[in-house]
PyMOL Python script that loads the backbone (N, CA, C, O; Angstrom):
from pymol import cmd

cmd.read_pdbstr("""\
ATOM      1  N   MET A   1      -0.757   9.303  -9.310  1.00  0.00           N
ATOM      2  CA  MET A   1       0.111   9.234 -10.478  1.00  0.00           C
ATOM      3  C   MET A   1       1.519   8.861 -10.018  1.00  0.00           C
ATOM      4  O   MET A   1       2.061   9.495  -9.113  1.00  0.00           O
ATOM      5  N   PRO A   2       2.117   7.832 -10.638  1.00  0.00           N
ATOM      6  CA  PRO A   2       3.478   7.457 -10.244  1.00  0.00           C
ATOM      7  C   PRO A   2       4.464   8.561 -10.593  1.00  0.00           C
ATOM      8  O   PRO A   2       4.250   9.333 -11.527  1.00  0.00           O
ATOM      9  N   ILE A   3       5.519   8.620  -9.845  1.00  0.00           N
ATOM     10  CA  ILE A   3       6.526   9.656 -10.061  1.00  0.00           C
ATOM     11  C   ILE A   3       7.474   9.215 -11.160  1.00  0.00           C
ATOM     12  O   ILE A   3       7.971   8.089 -11.149  1.00  0.00           O
ATOM     13  N   ASP A   4       7.719  10.101 -12.103  1.00  0.00           N
ATOM     14  CA  ASP A   4       8.595   9.826 -13.231  1.00  0.00           C
ATOM     15  C   ASP A   4      10.041   9.995 -12.785  1.00  0.00           C
ATOM     16  O   ASP A   4      10.434  11.084 -12.367  1.00  0.00           O
ATOM     17  N   THR A   5      10.819   8.960 -12.866  1.00  0.00           N
ATOM     18  CA  THR A   5      12.217   9.016 -12.426  1.00  0.00           C
ATOM     19  C   THR A   5      13.184   9.208 -13.594  1.00  0.00           C
ATOM     20  O   THR A   5      14.398   9.117 -13.409  1.00  0.00           O
ATOM     21  N   ARG A   6      12.665   9.470 -14.789  1.00  0.00           N
ATOM     22  CA  ARG A   6      13.560   9.628 -15.949  1.00  0.00           C
ATOM     23  C   ARG A   6      14.607  10.717 -15.783  1.00  0.00           C
ATOM     24  O   ARG A   6      15.737  10.521 -16.230  1.00  0.00           O
ATOM     25  N   PRO A   7      14.298  11.858 -15.166  1.00  0.00           N
ATOM     26  CA  PRO A   7      15.364  12.855 -15.012  1.00  0.00           C
ATOM     27  C   PRO A   7      16.564  12.331 -14.212  1.00  0.00           C
ATOM     28  O   PRO A   7      17.711  12.560 -14.595  1.00  0.00           O
ATOM     29  N   ILE A   8      16.306  11.637 -13.117  1.00  0.00           N
ATOM     30  CA  ILE A   8      17.425  11.106 -12.332  1.00  0.00           C
ATOM     31  C   ILE A   8      18.099   9.964 -13.081  1.00  0.00           C
ATOM     32  O   ILE A   8      19.310   9.773 -12.967  1.00  0.00           O
ATOM     33  N   GLU A   9      17.320   9.205 -13.846  1.00  0.00           N
ATOM     34  CA  GLU A   9      17.912   8.138 -14.650  1.00  0.00           C
ATOM     35  C   GLU A   9      18.866   8.708 -15.694  1.00  0.00           C
ATOM     36  O   GLU A   9      19.906   8.113 -15.978  1.00  0.00           O
ATOM     37  N   ARG A  10      18.520   9.849 -16.261  1.00  0.00           N
ATOM     38  CA  ARG A  10      19.412  10.498 -17.233  1.00  0.00           C
ATOM     39  C   ARG A  10      20.716  10.928 -16.571  1.00  0.00           C
ATOM     40  O   ARG A  10      21.789  10.805 -17.162  1.00  0.00           O
ATOM     41  N   LEU A  11      20.621  11.428 -15.353  1.00  0.00           N
ATOM     42  CA  LEU A  11      21.840  11.809 -14.635  1.00  0.00           C
ATOM     43  C   LEU A  11      22.736  10.599 -14.383  1.00  0.00           C
ATOM     44  O   LEU A  11      23.961  10.704 -14.444  1.00  0.00           O
ATOM     45  N   LEU A  12      22.131   9.472 -14.105  1.00  0.00           N
ATOM     46  CA  LEU A  12      22.882   8.253 -13.811  1.00  0.00           C
ATOM     47  C   LEU A  12      23.354   7.520 -15.060  1.00  0.00           C
ATOM     48  O   LEU A  12      24.201   6.631 -14.968  1.00  0.00           O
ATOM     49  N   SER A  13      22.825   7.873 -16.216  1.00  0.00           N
ATOM     50  CA  SER A  13      23.098   7.113 -17.435  1.00  0.00           C
ATOM     51  C   SER A  13      24.578   7.074 -17.806  1.00  0.00           C
ATOM     52  O   SER A  13      25.041   6.096 -18.394  1.00  0.00           O
ATOM     53  N   GLY A  14      25.308   8.104 -17.475  1.00  0.00           N
ATOM     54  CA  GLY A  14      26.737   8.101 -17.772  1.00  0.00           C
ATOM     55  C   GLY A  14      27.542   7.232 -16.831  1.00  0.00           C
ATOM     56  O   GLY A  14      28.705   6.929 -17.096  1.00  0.00           O
ATOM     57  N   LEU A  15      26.927   6.830 -15.738  1.00  0.00           N
ATOM     58  CA  LEU A  15      27.636   6.047 -14.722  1.00  0.00           C
ATOM     59  C   LEU A  15      27.317   4.560 -14.765  1.00  0.00           C
ATOM     60  O   LEU A  15      28.119   3.740 -14.315  1.00  0.00           O
ATOM     61  N   CYS A  16      26.149   4.203 -15.304  1.00  0.00           N
ATOM     62  CA  CYS A  16      25.739   2.797 -15.286  1.00  0.00           C
ATOM     63  C   CYS A  16      24.733   2.536 -16.404  1.00  0.00           C
ATOM     64  O   CYS A  16      24.200   3.478 -16.990  1.00  0.00           O
ATOM     65  N   PRO A  17      24.467   1.255 -16.705  1.00  0.00           N
ATOM     66  CA  PRO A  17      23.484   0.927 -17.747  1.00  0.00           C
ATOM     67  C   PRO A  17      22.078   1.424 -17.384  1.00  0.00           C
ATOM     68  O   PRO A  17      21.771   1.612 -16.207  1.00  0.00           O
ATOM     69  N   PRO A  18      21.234   1.635 -18.386  1.00  0.00           N
ATOM     70  CA  PRO A  18      19.890   2.190 -18.140  1.00  0.00           C
ATOM     71  C   PRO A  18      19.042   1.404 -17.142  1.00  0.00           C
ATOM     72  O   PRO A  18      18.364   2.004 -16.308  1.00  0.00           O
ATOM     73  N   LEU A  19      19.067   0.088 -17.212  1.00  0.00           N
ATOM     74  CA  LEU A  19      18.254  -0.703 -16.291  1.00  0.00           C
ATOM     75  C   LEU A  19      18.713  -0.506 -14.852  1.00  0.00           C
ATOM     76  O   LEU A  19      17.893  -0.394 -13.940  1.00  0.00           O
ATOM     77  N   ARG A  20      20.004  -0.466 -14.659  1.00  0.00           N
ATOM     78  CA  ARG A  20      20.541  -0.235 -13.310  1.00  0.00           C
ATOM     79  C   ARG A  20      20.205   1.175 -12.837  1.00  0.00           C
ATOM     80  O   ARG A  20      19.888   1.374 -11.664  1.00  0.00           O
ATOM     81  N   ALA A  21      20.270   2.155 -13.736  1.00  0.00           N
ATOM     82  CA  ALA A  21      19.914   3.532 -13.382  1.00  0.00           C
ATOM     83  C   ALA A  21      18.468   3.597 -12.916  1.00  0.00           C
ATOM     84  O   ALA A  21      18.155   4.302 -11.957  1.00  0.00           O
ATOM     85  N   ARG A  22      17.575   2.859 -13.596  1.00  0.00           N
ATOM     86  CA  ARG A  22      16.161   2.847 -13.209  1.00  0.00           C
ATOM     87  C   ARG A  22      15.989   2.234 -11.816  1.00  0.00           C
ATOM     88  O   ARG A  22      15.222   2.739 -10.996  1.00  0.00           O
ATOM     89  N   ARG A  23      16.709   1.145 -11.562  1.00  0.00           N
ATOM     90  CA  ARG A  23      16.618   0.506 -10.245  1.00  0.00           C
ATOM     91  C   ARG A  23      17.147   1.420  -9.145  1.00  0.00           C
ATOM     92  O   ARG A  23      16.556   1.511  -8.069  1.00  0.00           O
ATOM     93  N   ILE A  24      18.259   2.093  -9.416  1.00  0.00           N
ATOM     94  CA  ILE A  24      18.822   3.019  -8.427  1.00  0.00           C
ATOM     95  C   ILE A  24      17.835   4.141  -8.138  1.00  0.00           C
ATOM     96  O   ILE A  24      17.603   4.491  -6.981  1.00  0.00           O
ATOM     97  N   ALA A  25      17.252   4.706  -9.206  1.00  0.00           N
ATOM     98  CA  ALA A  25      16.282   5.796  -9.038  1.00  0.00           C
ATOM     99  C   ALA A  25      15.089   5.330  -8.216  1.00  0.00           C
ATOM    100  O   ALA A  25      14.618   6.057  -7.341  1.00  0.00           O
ATOM    101  N   GLN A  26      14.597   4.124  -8.487  1.00  0.00           N
ATOM    102  CA  GLN A  26      13.455   3.596  -7.732  1.00  0.00           C
ATOM    103  C   GLN A  26      13.811   3.388  -6.261  1.00  0.00           C
ATOM    104  O   GLN A  26      12.996   3.660  -5.380  1.00  0.00           O
ATOM    105  N   ARG A  27      15.014   2.911  -5.997  1.00  0.00           N
ATOM    106  CA  ARG A  27      15.434   2.718  -4.608  1.00  0.00           C
ATOM    107  C   ARG A  27      15.568   4.047  -3.876  1.00  0.00           C
ATOM    108  O   ARG A  27      15.157   4.173  -2.723  1.00  0.00           O
ATOM    109  N   LEU A  28      16.145   5.038  -4.551  1.00  0.00           N
ATOM    110  CA  LEU A  28      16.265   6.361  -3.939  1.00  0.00           C
ATOM    111  C   LEU A  28      14.889   6.949  -3.654  1.00  0.00           C
ATOM    112  O   LEU A  28      14.670   7.572  -2.615  1.00  0.00           O
ATOM    113  N   LEU A  29      13.976   6.746  -4.576  1.00  0.00           N
ATOM    114  CA  LEU A  29      12.622   7.250  -4.409  1.00  0.00           C
ATOM    115  C   LEU A  29      11.916   6.551  -3.254  1.00  0.00           C
ATOM    116  O   LEU A  29      11.274   7.203  -2.431  1.00  0.00           O
ATOM    117  N   SER A  30      12.033   5.239  -3.190  1.00  0.00           N
ATOM    118  CA  SER A  30      11.359   4.496  -2.112  1.00  0.00           C
ATOM    119  C   SER A  30      11.958   4.805  -0.741  1.00  0.00           C
ATOM    120  O   SER A  30      11.284   4.665   0.280  1.00  0.00           O
ATOM    121  N   ALA A  31      13.226   5.225  -0.719  1.00  0.00           N
ATOM    122  CA  ALA A  31      13.861   5.592   0.543  1.00  0.00           C
ATOM    123  C   ALA A  31      13.645   7.072   0.872  1.00  0.00           C
ATOM    124  O   ALA A  31      14.217   7.587   1.832  1.00  0.00           O
ATOM    125  N   SER A  32      12.830   7.742   0.083  1.00  0.00           N
ATOM    126  CA  SER A  32      12.533   9.174   0.267  1.00  0.00           C
ATOM    127  C   SER A  32      13.789  10.042   0.219  1.00  0.00           C
ATOM    128  O   SER A  32      13.903  11.026   0.950  1.00  0.00           O
ATOM    129  N   LEU A  33      14.719   9.671  -0.642  1.00  0.00           N
ATOM    130  CA  LEU A  33      15.948  10.444  -0.787  1.00  0.00           C
ATOM    131  C   LEU A  33      15.922  11.360  -2.010  1.00  0.00           C
ATOM    132  O   LEU A  33      16.885  12.081  -2.273  1.00  0.00           O
ATOM    133  N   LEU A  34      14.820  11.329  -2.751  1.00  0.00           N
ATOM    134  CA  LEU A  34      14.674  12.203  -3.905  1.00  0.00           C
ATOM    135  C   LEU A  34      13.583  13.224  -3.649  1.00  0.00           C
ATOM    136  O   LEU A  34      12.581  12.927  -2.999  1.00  0.00           O
ATOM    137  N   ASP A  35      13.780  14.417  -4.158  1.00  0.00           N
ATOM    138  CA  ASP A  35      12.784  15.478  -4.057  1.00  0.00           C
ATOM    139  C   ASP A  35      11.738  15.254  -5.139  1.00  0.00           C
ATOM    140  O   ASP A  35      11.972  15.560  -6.309  1.00  0.00           O
ATOM    141  N   THR A  36      10.597  14.726  -4.755  1.00  0.00           N
ATOM    142  CA  THR A  36       9.565  14.375  -5.731  1.00  0.00           C
ATOM    143  C   THR A  36       8.993  15.599  -6.445  1.00  0.00           C
ATOM    144  O   THR A  36       8.591  15.515  -7.606  1.00  0.00           O
ATOM    145  N   THR A  37       8.961  16.722  -5.755  1.00  0.00           N
ATOM    146  CA  THR A  37       8.474  17.947  -6.392  1.00  0.00           C
ATOM    147  C   THR A  37       9.429  18.370  -7.497  1.00  0.00           C
ATOM    148  O   THR A  37       8.995  18.756  -8.582  1.00  0.00           O
ATOM    149  N   ARG A  38      10.723  18.301  -7.227  1.00  0.00           N
ATOM    150  CA  ARG A  38      11.721  18.658  -8.240  1.00  0.00           C
ATOM    151  C   ARG A  38      11.660  17.682  -9.416  1.00  0.00           C
ATOM    152  O   ARG A  38      11.777  18.097 -10.569  1.00  0.00           O
ATOM    153  N   LEU A  39      11.479  16.405  -9.139  1.00  0.00           N
ATOM    154  CA  LEU A  39      11.360  15.429 -10.221  1.00  0.00           C
ATOM    155  C   LEU A  39      10.155  15.725 -11.102  1.00  0.00           C
ATOM    156  O   LEU A  39      10.242  15.657 -12.328  1.00  0.00           O
ATOM    157  N   ARG A  40       9.020  16.056 -10.467  1.00  0.00           N
ATOM    158  CA  ARG A  40       7.830  16.391 -11.240  1.00  0.00           C
ATOM    159  C   ARG A  40       8.087  17.624 -12.098  1.00  0.00           C
ATOM    160  O   ARG A  40       7.723  17.654 -13.273  1.00  0.00           O
ATOM    161  N   ASP A  41       8.711  18.635 -11.515  1.00  0.00           N
ATOM    162  CA  ASP A  41       8.998  19.861 -12.259  1.00  0.00           C
ATOM    163  C   ASP A  41       9.927  19.597 -13.441  1.00  0.00           C
ATOM    164  O   ASP A  41       9.720  20.131 -14.531  1.00  0.00           O
ATOM    165  N   LEU A  42      10.943  18.778 -13.225  1.00  0.00           N
ATOM    166  CA  LEU A  42      11.860  18.453 -14.317  1.00  0.00           C
ATOM    167  C   LEU A  42      11.157  17.669 -15.418  1.00  0.00           C
ATOM    168  O   LEU A  42      11.413  17.875 -16.604  1.00  0.00           O
ATOM    169  N   THR A  43      10.279  16.778 -15.014  1.00  0.00           N
ATOM    170  CA  THR A  43       9.530  15.996 -15.993  1.00  0.00           C
ATOM    171  C   THR A  43       8.613  16.897 -16.807  1.00  0.00           C
ATOM    172  O   THR A  43       8.491  16.728 -18.021  1.00  0.00           O
ATOM    173  N   ILE A  44       7.971  17.845 -16.151  1.00  0.00           N
ATOM    174  CA  ILE A  44       7.120  18.817 -16.866  1.00  0.00           C
ATOM    175  C   ILE A  44       7.961  19.628 -17.835  1.00  0.00           C
ATOM    176  O   ILE A  44       7.566  19.824 -18.984  1.00  0.00           O
ATOM    177  N   LEU A  45       9.111  20.099 -17.387  1.00  0.00           N
ATOM    178  CA  LEU A  45       9.991  20.888 -18.253  1.00  0.00           C
ATOM    179  C   LEU A  45      10.429  20.073 -19.465  1.00  0.00           C
ATOM    180  O   LEU A  45      10.403  20.580 -20.586  1.00  0.00           O
ATOM    181  N   LEU A  46      10.829  18.824 -19.263  1.00  0.00           N
ATOM    182  CA  LEU A  46      11.223  17.965 -20.378  1.00  0.00           C
ATOM    183  C   LEU A  46      10.050  17.718 -21.326  1.00  0.00           C
ATOM    184  O   LEU A  46      10.224  17.695 -22.544  1.00  0.00           O
ATOM    185  N   TYR A  47       8.865  17.536 -20.767  1.00  0.00           N
ATOM    186  CA  TYR A  47       7.663  17.313 -21.570  1.00  0.00           C
ATOM    187  C   TYR A  47       7.365  18.533 -22.449  1.00  0.00           C
ATOM    188  O   TYR A  47       7.146  18.398 -23.652  1.00  0.00           O
ATOM    189  N   VAL A  48       7.359  19.709 -21.846  1.00  0.00           N
ATOM    190  CA  VAL A  48       7.066  20.935 -22.598  1.00  0.00           C
ATOM    191  C   VAL A  48       8.141  21.174 -23.656  1.00  0.00           C
ATOM    192  O   VAL A  48       7.835  21.574 -24.779  1.00  0.00           O
ATOM    193  N   ASP A  49       9.392  20.930 -23.298  1.00  0.00           N
ATOM    194  CA  ASP A  49      10.499  21.103 -24.245  1.00  0.00           C
ATOM    195  C   ASP A  49      10.335  20.165 -25.436  1.00  0.00           C
ATOM    196  O   ASP A  49      10.556  20.564 -26.579  1.00  0.00           O
ATOM    197  N   GLU A  50       9.947  18.921 -25.168  1.00  0.00           N
ATOM    198  CA  GLU A  50       9.730  17.951 -26.237  1.00  0.00           C
ATOM    199  C   GLU A  50       8.587  18.384 -27.142  1.00  0.00           C
ATOM    200  O   GLU A  50       8.685  18.281 -28.365  1.00  0.00           O
ATOM    201  N   GLN A  51       7.507  18.866 -26.545  1.00  0.00           N
ATOM    202  CA  GLN A  51       6.344  19.301 -27.324  1.00  0.00           C
ATOM    203  C   GLN A  51       6.677  20.506 -28.201  1.00  0.00           C
ATOM    204  O   GLN A  51       6.260  20.564 -29.358  1.00  0.00           O
ATOM    205  N   THR A  52       7.422  21.465 -27.659  1.00  0.00           N
ATOM    206  CA  THR A  52       7.765  22.654 -28.455  1.00  0.00           C
ATOM    207  C   THR A  52       8.757  22.303 -29.556  1.00  0.00           C
ATOM    208  O   THR A  52       8.744  22.922 -30.619  1.00  0.00           O
ATOM    209  N   THR A  53       9.611  21.324 -29.316  1.00  0.00           N
ATOM    210  CA  THR A  53      10.536  20.873 -30.352  1.00  0.00           C
ATOM    211  C   THR A  53       9.778  20.263 -31.521  1.00  0.00           C
ATOM    212  O   THR A  53      10.206  20.361 -32.671  1.00  0.00           O
ATOM    213  N   ARG A  54       8.659  19.638 -31.220  1.00  0.00           N
ATOM    214  CA  ARG A  54       7.811  19.040 -32.265  1.00  0.00           C
ATOM    215  C   ARG A  54       6.943  20.069 -32.971  1.00  0.00           C
ATOM    216  O   ARG A  54       6.191  19.722 -33.882  1.00  0.00           O
ATOM    217  N   GLY A  55       7.036  21.330 -32.565  1.00  0.00           N
ATOM    218  CA  GLY A  55       6.307  22.385 -33.261  1.00  0.00           C
ATOM    219  C   GLY A  55       5.070  22.910 -32.558  1.00  0.00           C
ATOM    220  O   GLY A  55       4.378  23.773 -33.098  1.00  0.00           O
ATOM    221  N   ARG A  56       4.783  22.422 -31.395  1.00  0.00           N
ATOM    222  CA  ARG A  56       3.612  22.889 -30.645  1.00  0.00           C
ATOM    223  C   ARG A  56       3.935  24.229 -29.984  1.00  0.00           C
ATOM    224  O   ARG A  56       5.061  24.444 -29.534  1.00  0.00           O
ATOM    225  N   ALA A  57       2.970  25.113 -29.926  1.00  0.00           N
ATOM    226  CA  ALA A  57       3.159  26.398 -29.258  1.00  0.00           C
ATOM    227  C   ALA A  57       3.400  26.157 -27.764  1.00  0.00           C
ATOM    228  O   ALA A  57       2.841  25.233 -27.174  1.00  0.00           O
ATOM    229  N   LYS A  58       4.234  26.997 -27.169  1.00  0.00           N
ATOM    230  CA  LYS A  58       4.604  26.796 -25.769  1.00  0.00           C
ATOM    231  C   LYS A  58       3.397  26.867 -24.841  1.00  0.00           C
ATOM    232  O   LYS A  58       3.292  26.080 -23.900  1.00  0.00           O
ATOM    233  N   THR A  59       2.490  27.798 -25.097  1.00  0.00           N
ATOM    234  CA  THR A  59       1.311  27.912 -24.236  1.00  0.00           C
ATOM    235  C   THR A  59       0.437  26.668 -24.336  1.00  0.00           C
ATOM    236  O   THR A  59      -0.114  26.211 -23.334  1.00  0.00           O
ATOM    237  N   GLU A  60       0.311  26.122 -25.537  1.00  0.00           N
ATOM    238  CA  GLU A  60      -0.457  24.887 -25.698  1.00  0.00           C
ATOM    239  C   GLU A  60       0.231  23.726 -24.984  1.00  0.00           C
ATOM    240  O   GLU A  60      -0.429  22.901 -24.352  1.00  0.00           O
ATOM    241  N   ALA A  61       1.554  23.666 -25.086  1.00  0.00           N
ATOM    242  CA  ALA A  61       2.307  22.604 -24.415  1.00  0.00           C
ATOM    243  C   ALA A  61       2.172  22.727 -22.899  1.00  0.00           C
ATOM    244  O   ALA A  61       2.070  21.719 -22.201  1.00  0.00           O
ATOM    245  N   LEU A  62       2.173  23.949 -22.394  1.00  0.00           N
ATOM    246  CA  LEU A  62       1.998  24.167 -20.958  1.00  0.00           C
ATOM    247  C   LEU A  62       0.590  23.748 -20.512  1.00  0.00           C
ATOM    248  O   LEU A  62       0.427  23.127 -19.461  1.00  0.00           O
ATOM    249  N   GLU A  63      -0.416  24.089 -21.311  1.00  0.00           N
ATOM    250  CA  GLU A  63      -1.792  23.689 -20.985  1.00  0.00           C
ATOM    251  C   GLU A  63      -1.923  22.174 -20.960  1.00  0.00           C
ATOM    252  O   GLU A  63      -2.547  21.612 -20.060  1.00  0.00           O
ATOM    253  N   GLN A  64      -1.328  21.510 -21.959  1.00  0.00           N
ATOM    254  CA  GLN A  64      -1.407  20.055 -22.022  1.00  0.00           C
ATOM    255  C   GLN A  64      -0.637  19.410 -20.871  1.00  0.00           C
ATOM    256  O   GLN A  64      -1.066  18.392 -20.328  1.00  0.00           O
ATOM    257  N   ALA A  65       0.496  19.998 -20.501  1.00  0.00           N
ATOM    258  CA  ALA A  65       1.270  19.486 -19.362  1.00  0.00           C
ATOM    259  C   ALA A  65       0.446  19.577 -18.085  1.00  0.00           C
ATOM    260  O   ALA A  65       0.448  18.652 -17.273  1.00  0.00           O
ATOM    261  N   ALA A  66      -0.254  20.685 -17.908  1.00  0.00           N
ATOM    262  CA  ALA A  66      -1.098  20.852 -16.718  1.00  0.00           C
ATOM    263  C   ALA A  66      -2.171  19.769 -16.665  1.00  0.00           C
ATOM    264  O   ALA A  66      -2.474  19.239 -15.596  1.00  0.00           O
ATOM    265  N   ILE A  67      -2.739  19.447 -17.811  1.00  0.00           N
ATOM    266  CA  ILE A  67      -3.758  18.396 -17.867  1.00  0.00           C
ATOM    267  C   ILE A  67      -3.135  17.031 -17.593  1.00  0.00           C
ATOM    268  O   ILE A  67      -3.626  16.268 -16.761  1.00  0.00           O
ATOM    269  N   ASP A  68      -2.054  16.735 -18.300  1.00  0.00           N
ATOM    270  CA  ASP A  68      -1.427  15.410 -18.197  1.00  0.00           C
ATOM    271  C   ASP A  68      -0.820  15.134 -16.825  1.00  0.00           C
ATOM    272  O   ASP A  68      -0.818  13.992 -16.364  1.00  0.00           O
ATOM    273  N   PHE A  69      -0.311  16.166 -16.176  1.00  0.00           N
ATOM    274  CA  PHE A  69       0.341  15.981 -14.882  1.00  0.00           C
ATOM    275  C   PHE A  69      -0.565  16.328 -13.704  1.00  0.00           C
ATOM    276  O   PHE A  69      -0.151  16.249 -12.548  1.00  0.00           O
ATOM    277  N   GLY A  70      -1.797  16.713 -14.007  1.00  0.00           N
ATOM    278  CA  GLY A  70      -2.761  16.985 -12.946  1.00  0.00           C
ATOM    279  C   GLY A  70      -2.367  18.143 -12.050  1.00  0.00           C
ATOM    280  O   GLY A  70      -2.533  18.087 -10.831  1.00  0.00           O
ATOM    281  N   CYS A  71      -1.843  19.192 -12.666  1.00  0.00           N
ATOM    282  CA  CYS A  71      -1.449  20.371 -11.893  1.00  0.00           C
ATOM    283  C   CYS A  71      -2.053  21.608 -12.547  1.00  0.00           C
ATOM    284  O   CYS A  71      -2.674  21.522 -13.606  1.00  0.00           O
ATOM    285  N   SER A  72      -1.866  22.744 -11.913  1.00  0.00           N
ATOM    286  CA  SER A  72      -2.386  23.978 -12.488  1.00  0.00           C
ATOM    287  C   SER A  72      -1.454  24.483 -13.592  1.00  0.00           C
ATOM    288  O   SER A  72      -0.293  24.084 -13.681  1.00  0.00           O
ATOM    289  N   TYR A  73      -1.991  25.361 -14.418  1.00  0.00           N
ATOM    290  CA  TYR A  73      -1.198  25.977 -15.480  1.00  0.00           C
ATOM    291  C   TYR A  73      -0.040  26.763 -14.869  1.00  0.00           C
ATOM    292  O   TYR A  73       1.068  26.751 -15.406  1.00  0.00           O
ATOM    293  N   SER A  74      -0.286  27.440 -13.759  1.00  0.00           N
ATOM    294  CA  SER A  74       0.783  28.229 -13.130  1.00  0.00           C
ATOM    295  C   SER A  74       1.891  27.325 -12.572  1.00  0.00           C
ATOM    296  O   SER A  74       3.060  27.711 -12.579  1.00  0.00           O
ATOM    297  N   THR A  75       1.538  26.136 -12.092  1.00  0.00           N
ATOM    298  CA  THR A  75       2.550  25.193 -11.624  1.00  0.00           C
ATOM    299  C   THR A  75       3.413  24.728 -12.798  1.00  0.00           C
ATOM    300  O   THR A  75       4.633  24.618 -12.670  1.00  0.00           O
ATOM    301  N   ALA A  76       2.785  24.457 -13.932  1.00  0.00           N
ATOM    302  CA  ALA A  76       3.531  24.060 -15.124  1.00  0.00           C
ATOM    303  C   ALA A  76       4.456  25.195 -15.580  1.00  0.00           C
ATOM    304  O   ALA A  76       5.602  24.954 -15.957  1.00  0.00           O
ATOM    305  N   CYS A  77       3.952  26.428 -15.542  1.00  0.00           N
ATOM    306  CA  CYS A  77       4.787  27.585 -15.915  1.00  0.00           C
ATOM    307  C   CYS A  77       5.975  27.725 -14.973  1.00  0.00           C
ATOM    308  O   CYS A  77       7.101  27.951 -15.416  1.00  0.00           O
ATOM    309  N   ARG A  78       5.723  27.591 -13.676  1.00  0.00           N
ATOM    310  CA  ARG A  78       6.809  27.704 -12.702  1.00  0.00           C
ATOM    311  C   ARG A  78       7.874  26.640 -12.959  1.00  0.00           C
ATOM    312  O   ARG A  78       9.070  26.919 -12.872  1.00  0.00           O
ATOM    313  N   ALA A  79       7.439  25.428 -13.274  1.00  0.00           N
ATOM    314  CA  ALA A  79       8.382  24.339 -13.543  1.00  0.00           C
ATOM    315  C   ALA A  79       9.247  24.647 -14.763  1.00  0.00           C
ATOM    316  O   ALA A  79      10.443  24.356 -14.773  1.00  0.00           O
ATOM    317  N   VAL A  80       8.639  25.235 -15.787  1.00  0.00           N
ATOM    318  CA  VAL A  80       9.361  25.506 -17.028  1.00  0.00           C
ATOM    319  C   VAL A  80      10.288  26.710 -16.899  1.00  0.00           C
ATOM    320  O   VAL A  80      11.399  26.696 -17.430  1.00  0.00           O
ATOM    321  N   TYR A  81       9.846  27.741 -16.206  1.00  0.00           N
ATOM    322  CA  TYR A  81      10.628  28.974 -16.163  1.00  0.00           C
ATOM    323  C   TYR A  81      11.556  29.088 -14.956  1.00  0.00           C
ATOM    324  O   TYR A  81      12.273  30.082 -14.836  1.00  0.00           O
ATOM    325  N   ASP A  82      11.565  28.116 -14.070  1.00  0.00           N
ATOM    326  CA  ASP A  82      12.470  28.101 -12.918  1.00  0.00           C
ATOM    327  C   ASP A  82      13.898  27.914 -13.434  1.00  0.00           C
ATOM    328  O   ASP A  82      14.197  26.909 -14.078  1.00  0.00           O
ATOM    329  N   THR A  83      14.773  28.870 -13.157  1.00  0.00           N
ATOM    330  CA  THR A  83      16.137  28.814 -13.682  1.00  0.00           C
ATOM    331  C   THR A  83      16.927  27.630 -13.123  1.00  0.00           C
ATOM    332  O   THR A  83      17.812  27.106 -13.799  1.00  0.00           O
ATOM    333  N   THR A  84      16.621  27.210 -11.915  1.00  0.00           N
ATOM    334  CA  THR A  84      17.298  26.038 -11.357  1.00  0.00           C
ATOM    335  C   THR A  84      16.969  24.809 -12.180  1.00  0.00           C
ATOM    336  O   THR A  84      17.856  24.010 -12.481  1.00  0.00           O
ATOM    337  N   ASN A  85      15.715  24.646 -12.547  1.00  0.00           N
ATOM    338  CA  ASN A  85      15.321  23.517 -13.386  1.00  0.00           C
ATOM    339  C   ASN A  85      16.029  23.576 -14.736  1.00  0.00           C
ATOM    340  O   ASN A  85      16.479  22.552 -15.249  1.00  0.00           O
ATOM    341  N   GLN A  86      16.127  24.758 -15.304  1.00  0.00           N
ATOM    342  CA  GLN A  86      16.795  24.904 -16.593  1.00  0.00           C
ATOM    343  C   GLN A  86      18.269  24.530 -16.498  1.00  0.00           C
ATOM    344  O   GLN A  86      18.815  23.935 -17.427  1.00  0.00           O
ATOM    345  N   GLN A  87      18.923  24.875 -15.379  1.00  0.00           N
ATOM    346  CA  GLN A  87      20.317  24.508 -15.199  1.00  0.00           C
ATOM    347  C   GLN A  87      20.483  22.993 -15.060  1.00  0.00           C
ATOM    348  O   GLN A  87      21.449  22.418 -15.561  1.00  0.00           O
ATOM    349  N   ILE A  88      19.545  22.362 -14.384  1.00  0.00           N
ATOM    350  CA  ILE A  88      19.597  20.903 -14.231  1.00  0.00           C
ATOM    351  C   ILE A  88      19.423  20.228 -15.605  1.00  0.00           C
ATOM    352  O   ILE A  88      20.100  19.245 -15.910  1.00  0.00           O
ATOM    353  N   ILE A  89      18.529  20.755 -16.409  1.00  0.00           N
ATOM    354  CA  ILE A  89      18.309  20.183 -17.741  1.00  0.00           C
ATOM    355  C   ILE A  89      19.571  20.323 -18.580  1.00  0.00           C
ATOM    356  O   ILE A  89      19.929  19.402 -19.315  1.00  0.00           O
ATOM    357  N   LYS A  90      20.247  21.459 -18.481  1.00  0.00           N
ATOM    358  CA  LYS A  90      21.515  21.617 -19.208  1.00  0.00           C
ATOM    359  C   LYS A  90      22.511  20.554 -18.772  1.00  0.00           C
ATOM    360  O   LYS A  90      23.228  19.994 -19.601  1.00  0.00           O
ATOM    361  N   LEU A  91      22.558  20.280 -17.503  1.00  0.00           N
ATOM    362  CA  LEU A  91      23.439  19.237 -16.976  1.00  0.00           C
ATOM    363  C   LEU A  91      23.048  17.873 -17.524  1.00  0.00           C
ATOM    364  O   LEU A  91      23.918  17.068 -17.857  1.00  0.00           O
ATOM    365  N   LEU A  92      21.754  17.605 -17.621  1.00  0.00           N
ATOM    366  CA  LEU A  92      21.274  16.327 -18.136  1.00  0.00           C
ATOM    367  C   LEU A  92      21.650  16.129 -19.604  1.00  0.00           C
ATOM    368  O   LEU A  92      21.854  14.998 -20.047  1.00  0.00           O
ATOM    369  N   ARG A  93      21.741  17.206 -20.343  1.00  0.00           N
ATOM    370  CA  ARG A  93      22.007  17.110 -21.782  1.00  0.00           C
ATOM    371  C   ARG A  93      23.474  16.987 -22.121  1.00  0.00           C
ATOM    372  O   ARG A  93      23.817  16.771 -23.284  1.00  0.00           O
ATOM    373  N   LYS A  94      24.339  17.116 -21.155  1.00  0.00           N
ATOM    374  CA  LYS A  94      25.786  16.997 -21.419  1.00  0.00           C
ATOM    375  C   LYS A  94      26.148  15.583 -21.761  1.00  0.00           C
ATOM    376  O   LYS A  94      27.317  15.289 -22.013  1.00  0.00           O
TER     377      LYS A  94
END
""", "prot")
cmd.dss("prot")
cmd.show_as("cartoon", "prot")
cmd.util.cbc("prot")
cmd.orient("prot")
């Protein structure tokens, strides 16, 4: 499964146009300068947050995230409830 670089692209969005942000994120990823585990966790957190905003129960959103991202339910829970991830998401939303 390809790594979703949208979280880092969101961080870069205030500094450059979206297409350039995507290219920068891809270059950082190919140079192994990004933490792929953290990116996956942030993507799971954003996914679950989006699903719950649409009215889906959190447990159902976590189950679906585990299926869609090919991880365990506990990994999805850890990604969502990790306070560091939550702080990063707050930063992304500024």
